[in-house]
C-alpha positions as CSV (number, residue, x, y, z in Angstrom):
1,M,-0.3,-0.2,0.1
2,Q,1.1,3.0,-1.3
3,P,1.5,6.1,1.0
4,K,-1.1,8.9,0.6
5,K,0.5,12.2,-0.7
6,S,0.4,15.4,1.5
7,I,-2.5,18.0,0.0
8,R,-0.7,21.4,-0.4
9,V,-3.0,24.0,0.7
10,K,-2.2,26.8,-1.8
11,R,-1.9,29.6,0.4
12,K,-4.2,33.0,-0.4
13,P,-2.2,35.8,-2.5
14,D,-1.1,39.0,-1.0
15,N,-2.8,41.9,-1.3
16,A,-6.1,40.2,-2.3
17,L,-8.2,40.0,0.7
18,P,-10.8,42.6,2.2
19,I,-10.6,43.5,5.8
20,D,-13.2,41.8,7.4
21,Q,-11.8,38.6,5.7
22,C,-8.6,38.5,7.4
23,A,-8.1,35.0,9.3
24,L,-7.4,37.8,12.6
25,Y,-10.7,39.6,12.3
26,M,-13.0,39.0,15.2
27,I,-10.9,36.4,16.8
28,G,-13.2,36.2,19.9
29,S,-11.2,33.7,22.6
30,P,-8.0,32.6,23.3
31,K,-8.3,29.4,22.2
32,R,-9.3,30.5,18.5
33,L,-6.5,33.2,18.8
34,A,-4.4,30.3,19.6
35,S,-5.3,28.4,16.3
36,V,-5.1,31.4,14.1
37,L,-1.3,31.5,15.2
38,K,-0.5,27.8,15.3
39,L,-0.1,27.5,19.1
40,D,-1.7,25.6,21.5
41,V,-3.3,27.7,24.4
42,A,-0.2,26.8,27.0
43,E,2.2,28.2,24.5
44,L,0.1,31.0,23.9
45,E,0.1,31.9,27.8
46,S,3.5,31.1,28.0
47,L,4.6,34.1,25.9
48,L,2.4,36.4,27.2
49,A,3.7,35.8,30.3
50,S,7.3,35.6,29.7
51,V,9.4,39.2,30.3
52,A,12.4,37.4,28.1
53,N,10.9,37.2,24.9
54,Y,13.4,39.8,22.9
55,K,17.3,40.2,22.9
56,K,18.0,44.0,23.3
57,F,21.3,45.6,22.0
58,D,22.2,48.7,20.2
59,I,24.1,48.8,16.8
60,A,27.2,51.7,17.8
61,Q,27.2,54.6,15.2
62,S,29.5,53.9,12.3
63,A,30.9,55.3,8.8
64,N,30.9,52.8,5.7
65,P,34.3,53.8,4.7
66,F,33.3,52.9,0.9
67,T,31.0,55.9,0.9
68,G,31.6,58.1,3.3
69,K,28.3,58.0,4.8
70,T,27.6,57.4,8.9
71,R,25.0,55.1,10.4
72,K,23.4,56.4,13.3
73,K,23.5,54.8,16.7
74,R,20.4,53.0,16.9
75,S,19.2,50.3,19.4
76,V,17.4,47.2,18.6
77,Q,14.4,45.3,20.1
78,E,14.8,41.4,18.1
79,P,11.8,38.6,18.9
80,K,13.6,35.8,20.2
81,S,12.9,32.4,17.8
82,R,9.7,31.5,19.4
83,L,8.1,34.9,19.5
84,R,9.7,35.6,16.0
85,K,7.8,32.8,14.2
86,L,4.5,33.9,15.6
87,H,5.4,37.4,14.3
88,V,6.0,36.0,11.0
89,R,2.9,34.2,11.1
90,L,1.0,37.1,11.8
91,L,3.0,38.7,8.9
92,S,1.7,36.2,6.4
93,L,-1.7,36.7,7.5
94,L,-1.9,41.3,7.2
95,R,0.2,41.0,3.6
96,R,-2.9,38.9,2.1
97,V,-5.0,42.1,3.3
98,R,-5.8,44.6,0.4
99,Y,-3.5,47.8,0.5
100,P,-3.4,51.2,-1.3
101,D,-1.2,51.7,-4.3
102,Y,0.6,53.9,-2.2
103,V,2.1,51.7,0.2
104,Q,5.3,50.9,-1.5
105,G,7.4,49.6,1.7
106,A,7.4,45.7,3.1
107,V,4.7,44.1,0.7
108,K,5.1,41.7,-2.3
109,Y,6.7,43.4,-5.6
110,R,7.2,46.6,-4.0
111,S,10.3,48.3,-2.7
112,Y,12.5,51.7,-2.3
113,Q,12.9,51.5,-6.4
114,T,8.9,50.9,-7.4
115,N,8.8,53.4,-4.3
116,A,11.2,56.3,-6.6
117,A,9.5,54.9,-10.1
118,A,6.4,56.1,-8.9
119,H,7.7,59.7,-9.2
120,K,9.4,59.8,-12.1
121,G,9.1,62.7,-14.3
122,A,7.6,64.7,-11.6
123,R,8.6,68.6,-11.8
124,Q,8.9,68.9,-8.0
125,T,9.2,66.5,-5.3
126,A,9.1,66.7,-1.7
127,T,10.0,64.1,1.0
128,F,9.8,63.7,4.4
129,D,10.3,61.3,7.4
130,V,8.6,60.3,10.4
131,S,10.7,61.0,13.8
132,N,11.0,57.5,15.8
133,F,8.1,55.9,13.7
134,Y,8.6,52.3,15.9
135,G,9.1,54.1,18.7
136,S,6.0,56.4,18.5
137,T,3.6,53.6,17.5
138,K,2.1,53.0,20.9
139,Y,0.9,49.9,22.6
140,Y,-2.4,51.8,23.0
141,L,-2.4,52.4,19.3
142,V,-1.9,48.5,18.4
143,H,-4.5,47.4,21.0
144,D,-7.3,50.1,19.3
145,F,-6.3,48.7,15.8
146,F,-7.1,45.2,16.9
147,C,-10.2,46.2,18.6
148,R,-11.7,48.9,16.5
149,V,-10.6,47.7,12.8
150,L,-9.9,43.8,13.1
151,R,-13.3,44.2,15.8
152,C,-11.5,41.7,18.8
153,P,-12.9,41.7,22.0
154,S,-11.0,44.1,24.2
155,D,-9.0,41.4,26.0
156,I,-7.9,39.4,22.8
157,A,-7.0,43.0,21.2
158,G,-4.5,43.0,24.4
159,K,-3.2,39.8,23.9
160,L,-2.1,40.3,20.5
161,A,-0.9,44.1,21.4
162,T,1.3,42.4,24.1
163,L,2.3,40.0,21.6
164,V,3.6,42.2,19.1
165,T,5.0,45.5,21.2
166,C,8.2,45.8,23.4
167,D,8.0,48.2,26.4
168,G,5.3,49.6,24.9
169,A,5.9,50.0,21.1
170,M,6.7,48.6,18.2
171,P,9.8,46.4,18.1
172,T,12.7,48.0,15.6
173,G,14.0,44.1,15.0
174,S,10.7,42.3,14.1
175,P,10.0,41.2,10.7
176,L,6.0,42.4,11.0
177,S,7.3,45.8,12.4
178,P,7.2,47.3,8.7
179,L,3.8,46.2,7.8
180,L,2.1,46.5,10.9
181,S,2.9,49.3,11.8
182,Y,1.3,50.9,8.7
183,W,-1.7,48.8,9.0
184,V,-1.8,50.4,13.2
185,V,-1.8,54.0,11.6
186,K,-3.6,53.4,8.1
187,E,-5.7,56.4,8.8
188,M,-3.2,58.5,9.3
189,F,-1.3,57.7,5.7
190,D,-4.9,57.7,4.1
191,E,-4.9,61.4,5.6
192,C,-1.7,61.9,3.9
193,A,-3.1,60.7,0.7
194,D,-5.6,62.9,0.9
195,L,-4.0,66.0,1.4
196,A,-1.9,64.8,-1.7
197,Q,-5.0,64.7,-3.9
198,R,-6.2,67.8,-3.1
199,H,-3.5,69.5,-4.4
200,N,-3.1,67.2,-7.5
201,L,0.0,65.3,-5.9
202,T,1.3,62.0,-6.2
203,F,1.9,60.2,-2.6
204,T,3.9,57.2,-1.2
205,C,4.9,55.6,1.8
206,Y,7.7,53.6,2.0
207,I,7.8,52.7,5.7
208,D,8.3,56.1,7.7
209,D,9.6,57.6,4.5
210,L,6.7,59.9,2.9
211,T,7.1,61.2,-0.7
212,F,4.9,63.7,-2.7
213,S,5.6,64.8,-6.3
214,G,3.7,67.0,-9.0
215,D,3.8,70.3,-10.8
216,R,3.8,72.4,-8.0
217,I,4.7,71.5,-4.0
218,P,2.8,74.4,-2.2
219,R,4.7,75.9,0.6
220,S,1.7,74.9,3.1
221,L,2.5,71.1,2.5
222,R,5.1,70.6,5.6
223,S,2.8,72.3,8.2
224,S,-0.3,70.4,6.6
225,L,1.3,67.1,7.4
226,K,3.0,68.4,10.4
227,I,-1.0,68.6,11.8
228,I,-2.2,65.5,10.5
229,L,1.2,63.7,12.5
230,S,0.6,65.4,15.6
231,R,-3.0,63.7,16.1
232,Y,-2.1,60.3,15.8
233,G,1.0,61.0,18.4
234,Y,3.5,61.2,15.6
235,Q,6.7,64.1,14.3
236,L,8.3,65.0,11.4
237,A,11.9,64.8,11.4
238,K,13.5,68.2,11.5
239,D,16.6,67.3,9.5
240,K,14.9,65.3,6.7
241,T,12.6,67.6,4.8
242,R,13.9,68.1,1.3
243,V,12.2,69.7,-1.9
244,F,13.7,69.2,-4.9
245,R,12.3,72.1,-7.6
246,F,12.3,71.3,-11.2
247,G,15.4,70.6,-12.8
248,M,17.2,69.2,-9.4
249,P,18.0,65.3,-8.8
250,A,15.2,64.3,-6.6
251,H,16.8,62.0,-3.9
252,I,14.0,59.6,-3.4
253,T,14.7,56.3,-0.8
254,G,18.0,55.7,-1.9
255,V,17.4,56.5,-5.7
256,I,17.8,59.3,-7.6
257,S,14.8,60.6,-10.1
258,L,16.3,62.5,-12.8
259,S,14.9,63.8,-16.5
260,S,11.9,61.1,-16.4
261,E,15.0,58.7,-15.2
262,L,15.8,57.0,-12.3
263,V,19.6,57.2,-11.7
264,V,22.5,55.4,-9.2
265,P,23.2,57.9,-6.8
266,F,26.9,58.8,-7.6
267,S,28.2,57.4,-3.8
268,R,27.1,54.0,-4.9
269,L,29.7,54.2,-8.0
270,K,32.0,55.6,-5.9
271,A,31.7,53.0,-3.4
272,A,32.0,50.1,-5.9
273,R,35.4,51.9,-7.5
274,R,37.1,52.1,-4.1
275,I,36.2,48.4,-3.7
276,V,37.5,47.1,-7.0
277,D,40.4,49.1,-5.8
278,A,40.6,47.3,-2.6
279,I,40.4,44.0,-4.4
280,G,43.0,44.8,-6.9
281,G,45.6,46.3,-4.2
282,K,45.3,49.9,-5.1
283,G,43.1,50.8,-2.1
284,S,42.9,50.6,1.6
285,S,40.7,47.2,2.2
286,Y,39.9,48.7,5.8
287,G,40.5,45.2,7.4
288,F,38.2,43.9,5.1
289,T,39.1,40.0,3.6
290,Q,39.1,39.4,-0.3
291,E,36.0,37.3,0.3
292,E,34.5,39.9,2.0
293,L,35.2,42.8,-0.4
294,K,34.1,40.5,-3.6
295,R,30.4,40.1,-1.8
296,K,30.3,43.9,-1.1
297,L,31.1,44.4,-4.7
298,A,28.5,41.9,-5.9
299,G,26.3,43.5,-3.5
300,T,26.7,46.8,-4.4
301,I,26.7,46.1,-8.6
302,G,23.6,44.0,-8.2
303,E,21.9,46.7,-6.4
304,A,22.7,49.2,-8.7
305,A,21.6,47.2,-11.5
306,T,18.3,46.8,-10.1
307,I,17.8,50.6,-10.3
308,D,19.6,51.0,-14.2
309,G,20.6,47.7,-15.3
310,Q,20.8,49.0,-19.0
311,R,23.9,51.4,-18.2
312,F,25.3,50.0,-14.8
313,G,25.2,46.4,-16.5
314,K,28.3,47.5,-18.8
315,W,29.8,49.4,-16.0
316,A,29.4,46.2,-13.5
317,E,31.2,44.3,-16.4
318,Y,34.0,46.7,-16.5
319,A,34.0,46.3,-12.7
320,R,34.2,42.7,-12.5
321,K,37.0,42.6,-15.5
322,D,39.0,45.4,-13.8
323,A,39.0,43.6,-10.2
324,S,40.1,40.3,-11.7
325,D,42.8,41.8,-13.8
326,K,44.1,43.5,-10.9
327,M,43.8,40.5,-8.6
328,A,45.6,38.5,-11.5
329,E,48.3,41.3,-11.5
330,S,48.7,41.3,-7.5
331,G,49.4,37.4,-7.8
332,Q,45.9,36.8,-6.0
């Protein structure tokens, strides 16, 4: 007798379901919650009772020696394996819910490149950054989302909010945080989209980066945004607001939009050249091994090629050959 073949259940596609068809909608009991999360009730209660669900650490301020850019110090709250598995499960459920076109981060088939592409050809562009986005996404906002939007009773909403927050706010190191933080304050982002529509502008959000573009950016846009964000407990980062007038290269989530085209930032090209020189012994390796340098070069080239494959592909081929020739010359 041959063993029965396992039947693979086809997963519902992303960005397809109305919110009231989400598996989290109107969960009424801990038993049902555990079932949806693929846990038993004892495991669920153990996670809720634990005070050691997160690994907390700081990433020190550091400079990239090849680009010269400085990465700021930041605190990370990373869910440990049991809780991370639960966060991944919640993420898989939320991804299936339909989201607006303006959402460009943390969703399938969209990225920082598609975010920039949405603004190609605009005469003027403005970019804004939400200050301390995850830290400002507080427990009460998360509870309200599960209670008011997903229609869970307050005790179930409380359990869910407890499971997905750390020290009363959205954790910075969870795979769930980018998408859940959007859903928690979707109404705020919808207001930003409405503001854009009133001024005939295109609006996108890439997690905490807000971009507006069109024929003219009104002077009142920033103050209007500040009012919208403040109603939900958020603020604009003071030093991250930039307005790009006609003819200026617009810097949008790490991509340059110029004359209806997306261009690789010069800093990335310079970094790739420096890595090539380091591989060939013509520049400092800053302590990186040959293998590490090659991986850095491949990553830099690959990322740039996704932005401008036609032009950067030729440059990338030359960079690889150049690195290979230099390694041969140095006897490596």
